[in-house]
C-alpha positions as CSV (number, residue, x, y, z in Angstrom):
1,X,19.9,-32.2,0.4
2,X,21.5,-29.0,2.0
3,X,24.4,-27.3,0.3
4,X,26.6,-28.5,3.2
5,X,25.7,-32.1,2.7
6,X,26.2,-31.8,-1.1
7,X,29.5,-30.2,-0.7
8,X,30.7,-32.8,1.9
9,X,29.5,-35.7,-0.2
10,X,31.3,-34.4,-3.3
11,X,34.4,-33.7,-1.3
12,X,34.5,-37.0,0.3
13,X,33.7,-38.9,-2.9
14,X,36.5,-37.1,-4.7
15,X,39.0,-37.9,-2.0
16,X,37.8,-41.7,-2.2
17,X,37.9,-41.9,-5.9
18,X,41.2,-39.8,-6.0
19,X,43.1,-42.1,-3.6
20,X,41.6,-45.2,-5.3
21,X,42.6,-44.1,-8.8
22,X,45.8,-42.4,-7.7
23,X,44.5,-39.0,-9.3
24,X,46.1,-36.1,-7.4
25,X,43.6,-33.7,-9.2
26,X,40.6,-35.4,-7.6
27,X,42.4,-35.6,-4.1
28,X,43.0,-31.9,-4.4
29,X,39.4,-31.1,-5.3
30,X,38.1,-33.3,-2.4
31,X,40.5,-31.6,0.1
32,X,39.6,-28.2,-1.2
33,X,36.0,-28.7,-0.7
34,X,36.3,-30.1,2.7
35,X,38.5,-27.1,3.6
36,X,35.8,-24.8,2.3
37,X,33.2,-26.4,4.5
38,X,35.5,-26.2,7.5
39,X,36.3,-22.5,6.8
40,X,32.5,-21.6,6.4
41,X,31.7,-23.3,9.7
42,X,34.6,-21.8,11.8
43,X,33.9,-18.4,10.2
44,X,30.2,-18.4,11.3
45,X,30.7,-19.9,14.6
46,X,33.5,-17.3,15.4
47,X,31.3,-14.4,14.1
48,X,28.4,-15.4,16.3
49,X,30.5,-14.9,19.2
50,X,32.2,-11.8,18.3
51,X,29.8,-9.7,16.2
52,X,27.5,-7.3,18.0
53,X,24.5,-5.6,16.6
54,X,22.2,-3.0,18.0
55,X,19.1,-1.0,16.6
56,X,17.9,2.5,17.1
57,X,14.3,3.3,16.1
58,X,13.8,7.0,15.3
59,X,10.2,7.4,16.2
60,X,7.5,5.7,18.1
61,X,4.7,7.0,15.9
62,X,4.6,6.7,12.0
63,X,1.7,7.2,9.5
64,X,0.5,3.9,7.8
65,X,2.2,3.3,4.5
66,X,5.1,5.8,5.3
67,X,8.7,4.4,6.1
68,X,9.8,4.2,9.7
69,X,13.5,4.9,9.9
70,X,15.9,2.7,11.9
71,X,19.7,2.7,12.4
72,X,21.3,-0.8,12.6
73,X,24.8,-0.6,14.2
74,X,27.0,-3.5,13.3
75,X,30.3,-4.2,14.9
76,X,32.6,-6.8,13.5
77,X,36.1,-7.6,14.8
78,X,37.5,-9.6,11.9
79,X,35.2,-9.8,8.9
80,X,37.4,-12.4,6.8
81,X,34.7,-12.7,4.1
82,X,31.7,-12.7,6.6
83,X,28.5,-11.5,5.1
84,X,26.0,-9.7,7.2
85,X,22.4,-8.9,6.1
86,X,19.0,-8.0,7.3
87,X,16.8,-10.9,7.3
88,X,13.4,-9.2,7.7
89,X,10.5,-11.7,6.9
90,X,8.8,-10.9,3.6
91,X,11.5,-8.6,2.4
92,X,14.8,-9.4,0.4
93,X,17.9,-9.4,2.4
94,X,19.7,-6.2,2.6
95,X,23.6,-6.1,3.0
96,X,25.0,-4.5,6.1
97,X,28.4,-3.0,6.5
98,X,30.4,-2.4,9.6
99,X,29.3,0.7,11.5
100,X,25.9,2.3,11.1
101,X,23.4,1.3,8.5
102,X,20.1,3.0,7.7
103,X,16.8,0.8,7.3
104,X,13.2,1.3,7.0
105,X,10.0,-0.6,7.8
106,X,6.5,0.1,6.9
107,X,3.0,-0.7,8.3
108,X,0.0,-1.2,6.2
109,X,-2.7,-0.7,9.0
110,X,-3.3,1.9,11.7
111,X,-3.4,1.0,15.4
112,X,-1.0,-0.2,18.0
113,X,1.8,-2.4,16.8
114,X,5.0,-4.1,18.4
115,X,8.2,-3.8,16.3
116,X,10.1,-6.9,17.3
117,X,13.9,-7.2,17.4
118,X,15.3,-7.0,13.9
119,X,16.9,-10.3,12.6
120,X,20.4,-10.0,11.3
121,X,21.9,-13.0,9.5
122,X,25.6,-13.9,9.6
123,X,26.7,-16.2,6.8
124,X,29.7,-17.3,4.7
125,X,30.1,-16.3,1.2
126,X,29.0,-19.8,0.0
127,X,25.8,-19.7,1.9
128,X,26.8,-23.0,3.6
129,X,26.2,-21.8,7.3
130,X,24.3,-19.0,8.9
131,X,23.6,-17.7,12.3
132,X,20.9,-15.1,13.1
133,X,21.3,-12.4,15.8
134,X,18.6,-10.0,16.8
135,X,19.2,-6.2,17.1
136,X,17.4,-4.2,19.6
137,X,14.3,-5.1,21.7
138,X,10.5,-5.1,21.2
139,X,9.4,-1.5,20.7
140,X,5.6,-0.4,21.0
141,X,4.6,1.8,18.1
142,X,1.4,3.7,17.2
143,X,0.6,3.7,13.5
144,X,-1.4,6.8,12.7
145,X,-4.2,6.6,9.9
146,X,-3.4,8.3,6.6
147,X,-5.9,10.5,4.8
148,X,-7.7,8.8,2.0
149,X,-8.6,11.3,-0.9
150,X,-12.4,11.6,-1.3
151,X,-15.0,14.1,-2.4
152,X,-14.1,17.6,-1.6
153,X,-15.8,19.2,1.2
154,X,-18.1,22.1,0.2
155,X,-16.5,25.4,0.0
156,X,-16.2,27.4,3.2
157,X,-16.0,31.2,3.7
158,X,-13.1,32.3,5.7
159,X,-13.7,33.5,9.2
160,X,-14.0,37.1,9.5
161,X,-10.8,39.2,9.4
162,X,-9.9,41.3,12.5
163,X,-10.5,44.5,10.4
164,X,-14.1,43.4,9.5
165,X,-17.1,44.5,11.3
166,X,-18.5,41.5,13.2
167,X,-21.4,40.8,15.6
168,X,-20.5,39.6,19.0
169,X,-22.7,36.6,20.2
170,X,-21.2,36.3,23.8
171,X,-18.1,34.6,25.1
172,X,-16.8,31.1,25.2
173,X,-13.9,29.1,26.3
174,X,-10.6,30.0,24.7
175,X,-9.5,27.8,21.8
176,X,-5.9,27.3,21.0
177,X,-4.9,29.2,17.9
178,X,-7.4,32.1,18.4
179,X,-5.9,35.5,17.5
180,X,-5.0,37.7,20.7
181,X,-7.3,40.4,19.5
182,X,-10.3,38.1,20.1
183,X,-9.4,37.2,23.7
184,X,-11.7,38.9,26.3
185,X,-9.0,40.3,28.6
186,X,-11.6,41.9,30.8
187,X,-12.8,38.3,32.0
188,X,-9.3,37.3,32.5
189,X,-8.7,40.3,34.7
190,X,-11.9,39.4,36.8
191,X,-10.5,35.9,37.4
192,X,-13.1,34.3,35.1
193,X,-10.2,32.5,33.1
194,X,-9.2,32.9,29.5
195,X,-12.2,33.5,27.3
196,X,-12.7,34.6,23.6
197,X,-15.2,36.6,22.0
198,X,-17.7,34.4,20.0
199,X,-18.7,35.7,16.5
200,X,-22.2,35.2,15.5
201,X,-21.1,34.1,12.1
202,X,-18.9,31.3,13.5
203,X,-22.0,29.2,14.2
204,X,-22.1,28.4,10.4
205,X,-18.5,28.7,9.5
206,X,-17.1,25.9,11.8
207,X,-18.0,22.5,10.6
208,X,-18.4,19.7,13.1
209,X,-17.2,16.2,12.3
210,X,-18.7,13.3,14.3
211,X,-16.5,10.1,13.7
212,X,-18.1,6.8,14.8
213,X,-17.0,3.3,13.5
214,X,-19.3,1.3,15.7
215,X,-21.6,0.4,12.8
216,X,-18.8,-0.6,10.4
217,X,-19.2,-4.0,8.9
218,X,-15.5,-5.0,9.4
219,X,-12.1,-3.7,10.1
220,X,-11.7,-2.7,6.4
221,X,-14.7,-0.5,6.4
222,X,-13.7,1.0,9.8
223,X,-10.3,1.9,8.4
224,X,-11.8,3.5,5.2
225,X,-14.2,5.6,7.5
226,X,-11.2,6.8,9.6
227,X,-8.9,7.6,6.6
228,X,-11.9,9.5,5.1
229,X,-12.3,11.5,8.3
230,X,-8.6,12.3,8.5
231,X,-8.6,13.8,5.0
232,X,-11.8,15.9,5.5
233,X,-10.7,17.2,9.0
234,X,-7.3,18.2,7.7
235,X,-8.8,19.9,4.7
236,X,-11.4,21.8,6.7
237,X,-9.1,22.6,9.6
238,X,-6.6,24.4,7.2
239,X,-9.5,26.3,5.6
240,X,-10.4,27.8,9.0
241,X,-10.7,25.5,11.6
242,X,-13.2,22.6,12.5
243,X,-14.5,20.7,15.5
244,X,-14.3,16.9,16.0
245,X,-16.6,14.8,18.3
246,X,-15.2,11.3,19.0
247,X,-17.1,8.5,20.9
248,X,-16.9,9.2,24.6
249,X,-16.5,12.9,24.4
250,X,-18.9,15.3,26.1
251,X,-17.9,18.3,23.8
252,X,-16.1,18.5,20.5
253,X,-12.4,19.1,20.2
254,X,-11.3,22.1,18.1
255,X,-8.7,21.7,15.5
256,X,-7.1,25.1,14.5
257,X,-6.0,26.4,11.1
258,X,-2.4,25.8,12.3
259,X,-3.5,22.2,13.2
260,X,-3.1,22.9,17.0
261,X,-5.1,20.1,18.6
262,X,-4.8,17.7,15.7
263,X,-2.0,15.4,17.0
264,X,-4.2,14.2,19.9
265,X,-7.1,13.7,17.6
266,X,-4.9,11.8,15.1
267,X,-3.8,9.4,17.9
268,X,-7.3,8.7,19.0
269,X,-8.4,8.0,15.4
270,X,-5.5,5.5,15.1
271,X,-7.0,3.2,17.8
272,X,-10.8,4.1,17.2
273,X,-12.9,1.0,17.1
274,X,-9.8,-1.3,18.0
275,X,-9.8,-3.5,21.1
276,X,-7.4,-2.3,23.7
């Protein structure tokens, strides 16, 4: 039996026995229990009509396993003992106060997700009655893969400094993050576009990562491959830059030491191998 049914049963029984035996104490007990049930019902019904809740999601991208911050705004005209709490499935309820409340949610796997409206439970202190309202609307999110620590990449020598003598090996298309001293300004002046001097040593200094999950046995292995790629690309990019080739690309994308070019690669890795 529910709490409401038990409370009503006890209240009515106390009234009946009290009137039958002429016991004012039992009558008072029965009346108090019935009044409590009536108070709880009226409180929740009134709250469901007067309480307003809203939600603001602070980002549309988050790294898997990291908290996505939200703000739940609660407006209550007359609280009168009303209890308001987050009712997120799979998580313990969290009390909300009038005004702005901070909340977080995490996602365990990369890819495209939809954050549904957040359920807010309105209930009486005795948990007899409850009403659920939903804060916000459905929001599409992109969960980015996190880097999984793995074997260290082999040590790389730093790119030649500007003061060091280097051998030129022609020109190539400008890559974001290249020092201004390496830009071939004469080509720009001739209208050939923005080019940079290519150093002969760079052919062995810049690693190329090819990421492909088409042969993965399942989604778990595909996620493992992607997380490993994230860790290695970030490590090598910070060590001097690296190139990344993803399925469908005709040429590699460059990730500079300042991580210029990485956000786009990171977003593509989030959905690599997943159905649209």
